[in-house]
C-alpha positions in Angstrom: 65.3 31.6 135.0 64.6 31.7 138.7 67.6 31.0 140.9 67.5 29.1 144.2 67.2 31.5 147.1 70.5 32.3 148.7 71.5 30.3 151.9 71.3 32.4 155.1 74.6 32.5 156.8 74.9 32.7 160.7 76.9 35.9 160.4 77.8 38.4 157.8 80.3 41.2 157.5 77.6 43.6 156.1 73.8 43.4 156.2 72.0 45.6 153.7 68.3 46.1 154.6 66.1 46.9 151.6 66.6 46.0 147.9 65.3 49.1 146.2 67.2 51.6 144.0 69.2 52.9 146.9 70.5 49.5 148.0 71.2 48.5 144.4 73.2 51.8 143.9 75.2 51.1 147.0 76.0 47.5 146.1 77.3 48.4 142.6 79.4 51.3 143.9 80.8 49.0 146.7 81.7 46.2 144.2 83.2 48.7 141.8 85.6 49.8 144.5 86.2 46.4 146.2 85.2 43.4 144.1 86.1 40.9 146.9 83.3 42.3 149.1 80.9 40.2 146.9 81.0 37.3 149.4 80.8 39.5 152.4 77.4 41.1 152.3 73.8 39.9 152.8 70.7 41.7 151.4 67.3 41.4 153.0 63.9 42.4 151.4 60.4 41.0 152.0 60.0 40.5 148.2 63.3 38.5 147.7 64.0 40.6 144.6 65.7 43.8 143.7 63.6 46.8 142.9 60.3 45.0 143.6 58.5 47.8 145.4 59.7 50.4 142.9 58.3 48.3 140.1 55.0 47.7 141.9 54.5 51.4 142.6 55.3 52.6 139.1 53.0 50.0 137.6 50.2 50.7 140.1 50.2 54.4 139.2 50.9 53.8 135.5 53.8 56.2 135.5 55.1 56.5 132.0 58.6 57.8 132.8 60.8 59.0 135.7 61.1 62.5 136.9 64.9 62.4 137.0 67.3 62.7 134.1 69.0 59.7 132.4 72.3 60.2 134.4 70.6 59.2 137.7 70.4 55.4 138.1 72.0 52.6 140.1 75.1 51.9 137.9 78.4 53.6 138.8 78.9 54.6 135.1 76.8 57.8 134.9 76.4 57.3 131.1 75.5 53.7 131.3 71.8 54.3 130.8 72.3 56.6 127.8 74.5 53.9 126.2 71.9 51.2 127.0 69.2 53.4 125.4 71.1 54.0 122.1 68.6 51.9 120.1 65.6 53.1 122.2 65.9 56.8 122.0 62.1 57.2 121.7 62.0 56.0 125.4 63.9 59.1 126.6 61.5 61.9 127.2 62.0 65.7 126.9 63.4 67.7 128.5 66.6 66.3 129.9 66.1 62.8 128.6 63.8 61.4 131.3 63.9 57.6 131.0 60.7 55.7 130.3 59.7 53.4 133.1 60.2 50.2 131.0 63.6 51.4 129.8 64.7 52.2 133.3 63.4 48.8 134.6 65.2 47.0 131.7 68.4 48.9 132.5 68.2 48.0 136.2 67.7 44.3 135.2 70.8 44.6 133.0 72.7 46.2 135.9 71.7 43.4 138.3 72.9 40.7 135.9 76.1 42.6 134.8 77.1 42.9 138.5 76.0 39.3 139.0 73.5 40.2 141.8 70.5 38.1 140.7 70.8 35.7 143.6 71.7 38.1 146.4 68.4 39.0 148.1 67.0 37.0 151.0 63.3 37.0 151.0 62.8 38.0 154.5 61.7 41.1 156.4 63.9 42.4 159.1 61.9 43.0 162.2 64.6 44.2 164.7 68.1 45.5 164.8 69.7 45.0 168.2 73.2 46.5 168.8 75.7 44.3 170.5 79.4 44.7 171.2 80.9 45.6 167.8 78.1 43.9 166.0 74.3 43.8 165.5 71.8 41.0 166.0 69.3 41.1 163.1 66.0 39.4 163.7 63.9 38.2 160.7 60.2 37.8 160.3 60.5 34.0 159.9 62.1 33.7 163.4 65.7 33.3 162.2 68.4 35.8 163.2 71.9 36.7 161.9 74.8 38.6 163.3 76.2 41.5 161.2 79.3 43.5 161.8 77.9 46.5 159.9 74.5 47.4 158.7 73.3 49.7 155.9 69.7 50.7 156.2 68.2 51.4 152.8 64.5 50.9 153.3 63.2 54.4 152.6 62.0 54.7 156.2 59.2 57.2 155.6 55.9 57.2 157.5 52.6 57.9 155.7 51.1 61.3 156.5 47.4 60.9 157.4 45.4 64.1 157.8 43.7 64.7 161.2 40.2 64.6 159.8 40.8 61.0 158.7 41.6 60.0 162.3 38.3 61.5 163.5 36.1 59.5 161.2 33.9 57.0 163.1 34.8 53.5 161.8 32.4 51.4 159.9 33.2 52.5 156.3 34.6 50.0 153.7 38.4 50.2 153.8 38.6 50.4 150.0 36.5 53.6 150.0 39.3 55.6 151.7 42.9 54.8 151.1 46.4 56.2 150.9 47.9 56.5 147.4 50.5 53.9 148.3 47.7 51.2 148.3 45.9 52.4 145.1 46.5 50.1 142.1 44.9 51.7 139.1 45.3 48.4 137.1 42.6 46.8 139.2 40.1 49.7 139.3 36.8 50.0 137.5 35.6 53.5 138.1 32.8 54.2 135.6 30.3 56.6 137.2 32.4 57.0 140.3 33.2 60.4 141.9 36.7 60.3 143.4 38.2 62.9 145.7 42.0 63.0 145.6 43.8 65.0 148.3 47.2 66.4 147.6 49.1 68.5 145.1 52.1 66.3 144.3 53.0 64.3 141.2 51.3 61.2 142.5 48.0 62.9 142.8 48.4 64.0 139.2 49.0 60.5 138.0 46.1 59.2 140.0 43.7 61.8 138.6 44.7 61.0 135.0 44.4 57.3 135.7 41.0 57.5 137.4 39.5 59.7 134.7 40.8 57.3 132.0 38.8 54.6 133.8 35.5 56.6 133.7 35.6 58.5 137.0 34.9 62.2 137.6 37.7 63.5 139.8 37.9 66.4 142.3 41.5 67.3 143.2 41.8 69.2 146.5 45.0 71.0 147.5 45.6 72.9 150.6 47.6 75.6 148.7 48.3 76.5 145.1 49.1 73.8 142.6 52.9 74.1 141.9 54.5 73.1 138.6 58.2 72.2 138.7 60.3 69.9 136.4 62.0 68.3 139.4 61.4 67.7 143.1 64.2 70.2 143.9 66.2 72.6 141.7 69.0 70.9 139.7 71.4 73.2 141.6 71.0 70.8 144.6 72.6 68.0 142.6 76.0 69.7 142.7 78.2 72.3 144.3 76.0 75.3 143.2 73.7 74.9 146.3 75.3 72.0 148.2 78.5 74.0 148.9 76.5 76.5 151.1 74.5 73.6 152.6 77.6 71.7 153.7 79.3 74.9 154.9 76.4 75.5 157.3 77.0 73.8 160.7 73.6 74.7 162.1 71.4 71.6 161.5 68.2 73.5 162.2 69.2 75.8 159.3 70.0 72.8 157.1 66.6 71.3 157.9 65.0 74.6 156.8 67.0 74.6 153.6 65.8 71.0 152.8 62.1 72.0 153.4 62.4 75.1 151.3 64.2 73.3 148.5 61.5 70.6 148.3 58.6 72.9 149.3 56.0 70.2 149.5 54.7 68.4 146.5 54.7 69.7 142.9 53.6 68.4 139.5 55.5 68.4 136.3 54.6 70.8 133.5 53.6 67.8 131.4 51.1 66.5 134.0 49.9 70.1 134.5 49.0 70.3 130.8 47.1 67.0 131.0 45.2 68.2 134.1 44.2 71.5 132.4 42.8 69.5 129.5 40.8 67.3 131.8 39.4 70.4 133.5 38.3 71.8 130.2 36.6 68.4 129.3 34.6 68.7 132.5 36.1 65.5 134.1 38.2 67.2 136.6 37.7 69.9 139.2 40.8 71.4 140.9 40.2 73.1 144.3 43.2 75.1 145.5 43.7 76.6 149.0 41.0 74.3 150.3 41.0 71.4 152.7 38.7 68.8 154.2 37.6 69.6 157.7 35.2 66.7 158.2 34.2 63.4 156.4 31.3 61.2 157.2 30.4 57.8 155.6 26.7 57.8 154.7 26.4 54.1 153.8 27.3 54.3 150.1 29.1 57.6 149.7 31.2 60.2 151.6 29.8 63.5 152.8 32.7 66.0 152.9 32.8 69.4 154.6 35.5 71.8 153.4 37.4 74.7 154.9 35.4 77.1 152.6 32.1 75.7 154.1 31.2 73.9 150.9 29.9 70.3 151.1 30.4 67.5 148.5 29.6 63.9 148.0 32.1 61.3 146.7 32.2 57.6 146.3 35.9 57.2 147.1 38.7 59.2 148.7 42.4 58.8 147.9 45.0 60.4 150.1 48.0 61.5 148.2 49.3 63.3 151.2 52.9 62.1 151.0 55.1 60.7 153.8 57.3 62.1 156.4 60.8 61.1 157.6 61.0 60.7 161.3 63.8 58.6 162.8 61.9 58.3 166.1 59.0 56.4 164.5 61.2 54.0 162.4 60.7 50.7 164.2 64.0 49.2 163.0 65.9 52.0 164.7 64.2 51.8 168.1 66.9 49.7 169.8 69.7 51.6 168.1 68.3 54.9 169.3 68.0 53.5 172.8 71.6 52.2 172.9 73.1 55.2 171.0 71.0 58.3 171.7 71.2 60.8 168.8 70.8 64.5 168.1 67.6 64.7 166.1 66.4 67.8 164.2 62.8 67.8 162.9 62.8 64.0 162.8 66.1 63.7 161.0 69.2 62.2 162.7 72.4 64.1 162.8 74.6 61.4 161.3 78.4 61.5 160.9 79.6 62.8 157.5 79.9 59.3 156.1 76.2 58.6 157.1 77.3 56.5 160.1 75.2 56.5 163.2 77.3 58.0 166.0 78.7 55.2 168.2 78.0 52.2 166.0 78.6 50.8 162.5 75.1 51.4 161.2 74.8 53.6 158.0 71.6 55.2 156.7 70.6 56.0 153.1 67.5 57.7 151.8 65.4 60.6 153.2 66.6 60.0 156.8 70.1 61.0 155.6 69.0 64.3 154.3 70.9 66.5 156.8 74.2 65.0 155.4 73.2 64.5 151.8 70.8 67.4 151.0 67.3 67.8 149.8 67.6 65.1 147.1 68.6 62.4 149.6 65.5 60.3 148.9 66.0 60.5 145.1 68.1 58.5 142.7 70.8 61.2 142.7 70.7 61.0 146.5 71.4 57.3 146.3 74.6 57.9 144.5 75.7 60.7 146.8 75.0 58.5 149.8 77.0 55.6 148.3 79.9 58.0 147.7 79.9 58.7 151.4 79.3 55.2 152.8 81.5 53.1 150.5 84.9 54.5 151.6 83.9 54.1 155.2 83.0 50.4 154.6 86.1 49.4 152.7 88.5 51.2 155.1 
């Protein structure tokens, strides 16, 4: 049953920008601590629904299950998902009970209705956040605006990384023949007889390779270093005091930034995807080129001519860039005016926020990858959403 969209107030005590897993985690944690906040916050997302972009991305890449264990999810009760899955244990995948995508989605739908949040998201993109005196003016895409006392930014805020050789291609090639992984939707692809080049060594490129080959393509996977296999993005020690104690004890933010980079260490694939890729190599449908990168690409009219760092040349019908994204507060359009009004210490693109993730000088709080210096290497993950909520919620209710 579709509910009527919520009415947009003229002002709100708390504006939450984004309606993905981070925003949902924050809202449930907030309501658990202070139920009467329910009428005091306003959520904005272009889709008008919770988790819409997450759903779209998982479906587009046909991802069968999450990479994080069943304890990581938006509900304050860590065992909520396990309980929810009691009659669906076949949808928890080894090792560590990784929840199947449908199971996780159904659980989040359950969380949304249990916390009575169905009718909370305004279908509107925020275009500008302008700091005022003890408040913010929030401008929306449809021309409306609203005043908010406090803001929580939970949009993800990462900028796509595009390799230099792409920027040097003379225009004139069809846009669908070279695209970033975020705009590839496997469900709409017919790839019989196609030769696809996938750039990048993360889990997304693994899913893309498997999906493209299952649709009849031959795939060439090119990685600028060795392919790495890891169960998780970062070691499980980063989820608790084992590694975080030393991280928080370190007061040098350049050092912290280094620790984050080393912990994540670029992209990696899971052992399960690694096994599938090796099978596809044996079947002759996949070629994996490690320690190799494209130096030049040229569109010949119906295919790409690629020159590589090892001097080899290849022809492909399509190129998919699975080159990840980068967190850089200086390129986040929504923070431009905040940064101008409240200049900030920035280390390798990351803002040095206060311990409760507040922007120094104003009541704006940040979740996700941009909060990594205060949350740690898993800031962008589901576990990071909970850690961020634990820091922000007390600051909001006090």
